[in-house]
N, C-alpha and C positions, 0 to 999 in steps of 0.2 A: 189451476196450474198442476200439471202432472208431477209425480215425484222425480221423473227423469229430468224434466226441464229445471226443477228446483235444484237438483243435484248438479246439473251443468252450470247453473248460476253460482252455486257454492264453489265448485272447482275453479271457475273463472276468478271469483273473489280471492280464493286461496292462492292462485298463481300470482295475482297482482300483489297481494300482501307479502308473499314470499320474495318476489322481485324487489319490492321496496324495503325488505327486511323489517316489516312491521310485525311479522310473526316469526318466531324462532322454532325450528324443528329440532328435536332431540332423538337420539337413538335409544330405543328401549326394547326389552324383551316383549314379544307379542303376548297378548292376553291368552290365558289358558283356554278360554272359551273359543278362541280362533284356531288353536293348534290341537286341541284334544280330539282323540279318535280319528285322526287323519294321517295319511302318509305324506302330506304336503310339507314342504320345507320353506321357511321364511328367512332368507339370508339377510334382509334388512327390513326392520320395522321402525317407522318414524312416528313421532307423536308431537302434536302441538295443541295449544289451548286457543280456541276461537269462540268468542262470545259465550264464555262459561261452559263450553263443551270440549271434551277430549276427542280429538280427531286423530285416527291412526291411518297411516299410509304405508303400503307394503308391496313387495313383489312376492307372489306365491309361485313356487316351483312344484310341479306335480307330475306324476307319471301319466303319459298319454299312450294308450295302447293302439298299435296298428293291427296287431293280431294277438292271439292268445299268449304267445311267447315273445313277441317283439314289441318293445316299448321305447320311448324316448322321454327326456325331460322337457316339459313345456312350461311356459311362464305366462302369468297374467298379472296386471296390477290390481290393487284393491284399495278401497277406502272404507273405513268404518268409523262409526260414532259409538263411543262406549263410556261407561261409568264403572270405575273400579275394574272388575274383571268381566263385566257383562256387556255384550255387544247389543246395542239397540237398533243399529242399522248397518248393513253391509252391502257394498257394491263391488262386484268383481266382473267387470266387462272390459273388453278391449276398447279403449277410447283414446284418441290422440290427445285430448285435453288431460286426461288422467295420467297418461304417460309423461306428458310435459310437466305436470305438477310433480310427479315422482322424481323426475330428473332434476328439476330445480331445487326441490327439497333435499335430495341427496347431495347435490353440489354445495348447498348451504352447510350441511352438517360435516361435509368432508373438509371444509376450510380451504378448498382449492384456490379461491380468489386471493386469500392471504399469502399463499405460496407464490403467487405470480406478481405480487406487489414489490 
């Protein structure tokens, strides 16, 4: 099984566990190994523990250049597996499933459901 299909399965599991509130996401400062020596900005970095692994979920904002002097902010979701401050796996691709997971995890940490009760 390829790493991509394994990752897709992991994302599906995390979505289901997040919907069922079996795992809890928390806001945390991104690990330095993710942010060091880059112009990227991480407005929200979420972390959870899943099967004894720390999993980070984030939105990365970065400059995308149309021309030498013309740029705009672009975004992409990301998922990483890390220990302490060291990232052992990173996935940063546009994926509907990863976007869905990020939105569900962000909803969970925002507490929006409690505001509507």
